[in-house]
C-alpha positions as CSV (number, residue, x, y, z in Angstrom):
1,X,127.5,-45.2,77.2
2,X,123.8,-44.7,78.1
3,X,121.4,-47.1,79.6
4,X,117.7,-46.5,79.5
5,X,115.4,-47.4,82.3
6,X,114.5,-51.1,82.2
7,X,110.9,-50.7,83.2
8,X,108.2,-48.2,82.3
9,X,107.1,-47.8,86.0
10,X,110.5,-46.9,87.4
11,X,109.2,-43.6,88.8
12,X,108.0,-44.1,92.3
13,X,106.6,-40.9,93.8
14,X,106.9,-40.0,97.4
15,X,103.4,-39.9,98.9
16,X,103.9,-40.7,102.6
17,X,103.2,-38.4,105.6
18,X,104.5,-34.9,105.7
19,X,107.4,-34.8,108.2
20,X,106.5,-33.0,111.5
21,X,108.2,-32.6,114.8
22,X,106.4,-33.5,118.0
23,X,104.5,-30.5,119.5
24,X,106.1,-28.3,122.1
25,X,109.8,-27.7,122.8
26,X,112.1,-30.7,122.2
27,X,114.8,-31.5,124.7
28,X,116.1,-35.0,124.4
29,X,119.5,-35.7,126.1
30,X,121.0,-39.1,125.5
31,X,124.1,-39.9,127.6
32,X,127.0,-41.8,126.1
33,X,126.1,-45.0,127.9
34,X,122.3,-44.9,127.1
35,X,122.8,-46.7,123.9
36,X,125.4,-49.1,122.3
37,X,126.5,-50.1,118.9
38,X,124.3,-52.9,117.5
39,X,126.0,-55.2,115.0
40,X,124.4,-56.0,111.7
41,X,121.6,-53.4,111.7
42,X,122.4,-52.7,108.1
43,X,125.9,-54.1,107.2
44,X,126.8,-57.4,108.9
45,X,130.3,-56.2,109.9
46,X,129.3,-52.7,111.2
47,X,128.0,-51.5,114.5
48,X,125.3,-48.8,114.6
49,X,124.6,-46.6,117.6
50,X,121.4,-44.7,117.5
51,X,122.1,-41.2,119.0
52,X,118.5,-40.5,119.8
53,X,117.2,-38.3,117.0
54,X,114.7,-40.8,115.6
55,X,112.6,-40.9,118.6
56,X,113.0,-37.3,119.6
57,X,112.0,-36.0,116.1
58,X,109.2,-38.5,115.3
59,X,111.3,-39.8,112.5
60,X,112.2,-36.5,110.9
61,X,115.9,-37.4,111.2
62,X,118.2,-40.3,111.9
63,X,121.6,-39.6,113.5
64,X,124.0,-42.5,114.3
65,X,127.6,-43.5,114.9
66,X,128.9,-46.4,112.8
67,X,132.1,-48.4,113.4
68,X,133.6,-51.3,111.4
69,X,133.8,-54.5,113.4
70,X,135.6,-56.5,110.8
71,X,138.3,-56.0,108.0
72,X,137.5,-55.5,104.3
73,X,139.5,-58.7,103.5
74,X,136.8,-60.8,105.4
75,X,133.7,-58.7,105.3
76,X,134.0,-57.3,101.8
77,X,132.7,-54.2,100.1
78,X,129.2,-52.7,100.3
79,X,128.4,-53.1,96.7
80,X,127.1,-50.3,94.4
81,X,124.0,-48.8,96.0
82,X,122.3,-45.5,96.9
83,X,120.2,-44.1,99.8
84,X,117.2,-42.2,98.6
85,X,116.9,-39.5,101.3
86,X,116.3,-35.7,101.3
87,X,119.6,-35.2,103.1
88,X,122.6,-37.6,103.8
89,X,125.7,-36.3,105.5
90,X,128.7,-38.4,106.5
91,X,131.4,-37.2,109.0
92,X,134.3,-39.7,109.4
93,X,135.5,-40.0,113.0
94,X,138.2,-42.7,113.1
95,X,140.4,-44.8,110.8
96,X,140.0,-44.6,107.1
97,X,137.3,-45.6,104.6
98,X,137.6,-45.4,100.8
99,X,134.5,-44.9,98.6
100,X,133.7,-44.7,95.0
101,X,131.1,-41.9,94.7
102,X,129.6,-41.9,91.2
103,X,132.9,-43.4,90.0
104,X,135.2,-40.9,91.8
105,X,137.5,-42.6,94.4
106,X,137.2,-40.6,97.7
107,X,139.1,-41.1,100.9
108,X,137.1,-40.6,104.1
109,X,139.2,-39.7,107.2
110,X,138.6,-37.6,110.3
111,X,138.5,-33.9,109.5
112,X,136.5,-34.6,106.3
113,X,132.8,-33.8,105.9
114,X,130.9,-35.4,103.1
115,X,127.4,-34.4,101.8
116,X,126.5,-37.5,99.9
117,X,123.1,-35.8,99.2
118,X,120.2,-38.2,98.9
119,X,120.7,-40.4,95.8
120,X,124.5,-40.4,95.0
121,X,125.4,-43.9,93.8
122,X,128.4,-45.2,95.7
123,X,130.4,-48.2,96.9
124,X,132.5,-48.4,100.0
125,X,135.3,-50.8,99.0
126,X,137.9,-50.4,101.7
127,X,137.8,-49.6,105.4
128,X,140.3,-49.9,108.2
129,X,139.9,-52.3,111.1
130,X,142.0,-52.5,114.3
131,X,141.6,-56.0,115.7
132,X,140.1,-55.7,119.2
133,X,137.3,-57.0,121.4
134,X,133.7,-55.8,120.7
135,X,133.9,-53.6,123.8
136,X,137.1,-52.0,122.6
137,X,135.8,-51.4,119.1
138,X,132.6,-49.8,120.6
139,X,135.0,-47.4,122.5
140,X,136.8,-46.3,119.3
141,X,137.7,-42.6,119.8
142,X,135.5,-40.1,117.9
143,X,137.6,-37.3,116.2
144,X,136.2,-34.3,114.3
145,X,139.7,-33.2,113.3
146,X,142.6,-35.1,111.5
147,X,144.2,-37.8,113.6
148,X,147.8,-37.1,114.8
149,X,150.5,-38.6,112.7
150,X,151.5,-40.9,115.5
151,X,148.0,-42.1,116.2
152,X,147.5,-45.9,116.7
153,X,145.6,-47.7,114.0
154,X,141.8,-47.4,114.4
155,X,138.7,-49.0,112.9
156,X,136.8,-46.8,110.4
157,X,134.0,-44.9,112.1
158,X,131.7,-42.1,111.1
159,X,128.7,-40.1,112.2
160,X,125.8,-40.2,109.8
161,X,122.7,-38.0,109.4
162,X,119.7,-38.8,107.3
163,X,116.5,-36.8,106.7
164,X,114.1,-38.5,107.1
165,X,114.7,-41.6,109.2
166,X,112.8,-43.9,106.8
167,X,114.5,-44.1,103.4
168,X,115.0,-46.6,100.5
169,X,118.4,-48.3,100.4
170,X,118.6,-49.5,96.8
171,X,121.2,-52.0,95.7
172,X,122.5,-51.5,92.1
173,X,125.2,-54.2,92.0
174,X,125.7,-56.8,94.8
175,X,129.1,-56.8,96.5
176,X,130.5,-59.9,95.0
177,X,129.6,-58.8,91.4
178,X,131.2,-55.4,91.3
179,X,133.8,-55.0,88.5
180,X,136.5,-52.4,88.0
181,X,134.2,-50.8,85.4
182,X,131.3,-50.7,87.8
183,X,133.5,-49.0,90.4
184,X,134.6,-46.4,87.9
185,X,131.1,-45.6,86.5
186,X,129.0,-42.5,86.8
187,X,125.2,-43.1,87.2
188,X,121.9,-41.3,86.9
189,X,118.4,-42.0,88.2
190,X,115.3,-39.9,88.9
191,X,115.6,-39.8,92.7
192,X,118.4,-37.3,93.4
193,X,117.4,-34.9,96.2
194,X,115.9,-31.7,94.8
195,X,118.2,-28.7,95.1
196,X,121.1,-30.6,96.6
197,X,124.4,-31.8,95.3
198,X,127.5,-33.9,96.4
199,X,130.2,-32.0,98.3
200,X,133.4,-32.9,100.2
201,X,135.1,-30.4,102.6
202,X,138.6,-31.5,103.6
203,X,140.1,-30.2,106.8
204,X,142.8,-28.5,104.8
205,X,140.4,-26.6,102.6
206,X,140.5,-22.8,103.0
207,X,136.7,-22.7,103.7
208,X,137.3,-25.2,106.6
209,X,139.4,-22.7,108.6
210,X,138.3,-22.0,112.1
211,X,137.3,-18.5,113.0
212,X,136.1,-16.8,116.2
213,X,132.4,-17.3,117.1
214,X,130.5,-14.1,117.0
215,X,129.1,-13.2,120.4
216,X,131.2,-15.9,122.2
217,X,134.8,-14.8,122.6
218,X,135.9,-18.1,124.2
219,X,134.9,-20.2,121.2
220,X,135.9,-20.7,117.6
221,X,134.2,-22.8,115.0
222,X,134.5,-24.3,111.5
223,X,131.6,-24.1,109.2
224,X,131.5,-27.5,107.6
225,X,129.8,-26.3,104.5
226,X,126.7,-28.6,104.4
227,X,124.1,-25.8,104.0
228,X,124.2,-25.2,100.3
229,X,124.8,-28.8,99.1
230,X,122.0,-30.1,101.4
231,X,119.6,-27.7,99.6
232,X,119.6,-25.2,102.5
233,X,118.2,-27.8,104.9
234,X,121.1,-28.7,107.2
235,X,124.0,-26.5,108.5
236,X,126.9,-28.0,110.4
237,X,129.6,-26.5,112.6
238,X,132.5,-28.0,114.6
239,X,133.1,-25.9,117.8
240,X,136.2,-25.8,120.1
241,X,137.7,-23.5,122.7
242,X,139.5,-20.5,121.2
243,X,143.1,-21.1,120.1
244,X,143.6,-17.8,118.2
245,X,142.3,-19.0,114.9
246,X,142.6,-16.3,112.3
247,X,139.7,-17.3,110.0
248,X,136.6,-15.2,109.3
249,X,134.2,-14.7,112.2
250,X,131.6,-17.5,112.3
251,X,127.9,-17.0,113.2
252,X,126.2,-20.1,114.6
253,X,123.0,-19.4,112.8
254,X,121.6,-19.2,109.3
255,X,120.2,-15.8,108.2
256,X,116.4,-15.7,108.0
257,X,115.9,-19.1,109.7
258,X,113.3,-19.4,112.5
259,X,112.4,-22.4,114.4
260,X,114.1,-25.6,113.4
261,X,116.0,-28.3,115.3
262,X,119.5,-28.7,116.5
263,X,121.7,-31.7,117.4
264,X,124.6,-31.2,119.7
265,X,127.1,-34.1,119.8
266,X,130.1,-33.9,122.2
267,X,132.9,-35.8,120.4
268,X,135.5,-35.1,123.1
269,X,135.9,-33.1,126.3
270,X,133.0,-31.5,128.0
271,X,131.2,-28.2,128.6
272,X,128.3,-26.6,130.6
273,X,125.2,-25.1,129.0
274,X,122.4,-22.9,130.1
275,X,119.0,-23.5,128.6
276,X,116.9,-20.6,127.4
277,X,114.6,-21.2,130.4
278,X,117.6,-20.9,132.8
279,X,118.2,-24.5,133.6
280,X,121.8,-25.7,133.4
281,X,123.1,-29.0,132.1
282,X,126.4,-30.5,130.9
283,X,127.6,-32.6,127.9
284,X,130.5,-35.0,128.2
285,X,132.1,-37.1,125.4
286,X,129.6,-39.3,123.6
287,X,126.5,-37.4,124.9
288,X,124.0,-36.2,122.3
289,X,121.3,-33.6,122.7
290,X,118.4,-33.2,120.2
291,X,116.5,-29.9,120.9
292,X,114.4,-27.2,119.5
293,X,116.9,-24.7,118.0
294,X,118.1,-22.0,120.4
295,X,116.9,-23.9,123.5
296,X,120.4,-25.2,124.5
297,X,122.5,-22.1,124.1
298,X,126.3,-22.1,123.5
299,X,128.9,-24.1,125.5
300,X,130.3,-22.5,128.6
301,X,133.5,-23.3,130.4
302,X,134.5,-25.8,127.8
303,X,137.4,-28.2,128.6
304,X,140.5,-27.6,126.5
305,X,139.8,-30.8,124.5
306,X,136.2,-30.0,123.8
307,X,135.1,-30.7,120.2
308,X,131.4,-30.2,119.8
309,X,129.4,-31.0,116.6
310,X,126.4,-28.7,116.1
311,X,123.9,-29.6,113.4
312,X,121.0,-27.3,112.6
313,X,118.0,-28.7,110.6
314,X,115.8,-26.0,109.0
315,X,112.1,-25.9,109.9
316,X,111.5,-26.3,106.2
317,X,112.3,-30.0,106.6
318,X,108.7,-30.2,107.8
319,X,107.5,-29.4,104.3
320,X,109.0,-32.6,103.0
321,X,107.4,-36.1,102.8
322,X,108.7,-39.5,103.7
323,X,108.2,-42.6,101.6
324,X,105.5,-45.2,102.5
325,X,106.7,-48.7,103.4
326,X,105.1,-49.9,100.1
327,X,107.1,-47.3,98.1
328,X,110.3,-48.3,99.8
329,X,109.7,-52.0,99.1
330,X,109.0,-51.1,95.4
331,X,112.2,-49.2,95.0
332,X,114.2,-52.0,96.7
333,X,112.6,-54.5,94.3
334,X,113.4,-52.3,91.3
335,X,117.1,-52.2,92.3
336,X,119.3,-51.5,89.2
337,X,116.2,-50.8,87.1
338,X,116.1,-47.3,88.7
339,X,119.2,-46.4,86.7
340,X,118.5,-44.4,83.6
341,X,122.1,-43.8,82.4
342,X,125.5,-45.2,83.1
343,X,128.9,-44.1,81.8
344,X,132.3,-45.6,82.8
345,X,134.7,-42.8,83.5
346,X,138.0,-42.9,81.5
347,X,141.3,-42.6,83.4
348,X,142.0,-39.1,84.5
349,X,138.4,-38.1,84.2
350,X,137.8,-34.8,86.2
351,X,134.1,-34.4,85.7
352,X,132.2,-33.9,89.0
353,X,130.2,-36.4,90.9
354,X,126.7,-36.7,89.5
355,X,127.6,-35.0,86.3
356,X,125.2,-37.2,84.3
357,X,122.3,-36.0,86.5
358,X,123.5,-32.4,86.2
359,X,123.6,-32.6,82.4
360,X,120.4,-34.5,81.9
């Protein structure tokens, strides 16, 4: 089944300012207690903690931690929608969420890394919630690896990266109007991020194996596989103390890249660092550093439980543009009229996410 665009002016070009980092070296260290989860910033039942990237990068990136503060049975689903960004990466950190990405049901649990890629139509229709006080929910543990089998129930939480900060969040079908056919549908529209695609890396995938970090014998890392599907804009690694992992050696850099930006988020444990200028600093659980790439160096004397997320954003992100407020308002107003094709997936359909766009 196909569905043509409902209006002739459904194409809204991106004409806003070109993204640009502030001049000079960036070194913005936000401690765990410097910010808190704010309820209802986007979804009424969710708490959003700004980890400092928006201000440090002049809006080039948004990096946040999100936790569910209510159960699906009360708060409901998100509805079918899309986020029109150049890059969108989701890293589950606690509990369990269930999404329909372009009609494909996908479980999101710690250890999984999801490149939604700007534009994938989706619907979060189930998410775990562990009844607790607001303070206890804000303190939900952050995991970058699968939870142990005997772990206590946790509210669904995830880290989320957008490039840029300002994006259009477009609702296709409101939460209370989503049908089974809607949830199982594939969608297409003109706003998919150029050169990017949807990807999921499970912790059990062969390519997710940890390997020794080249040049740092006390460390091993997992390449989370975000570079290619993000259109060669964002690379992601999970770093921990060496445990004898037998995977291929890992280089914490992308060949040919100069400049750029890195985000270091300490999910658990702690470590010392020495800046390129010789100054030392430490990161503890919940701390987040946004810095010019290469300025922070690699972790030293990591605690045994250290789990460090390292995100590298290519300097080529500064060639991109953000949408103007008027363009965002226009896209939000268009809503479902941005959709050019829709096709409910039959039972057992194995076609990939965004196949309508890929075959257009």
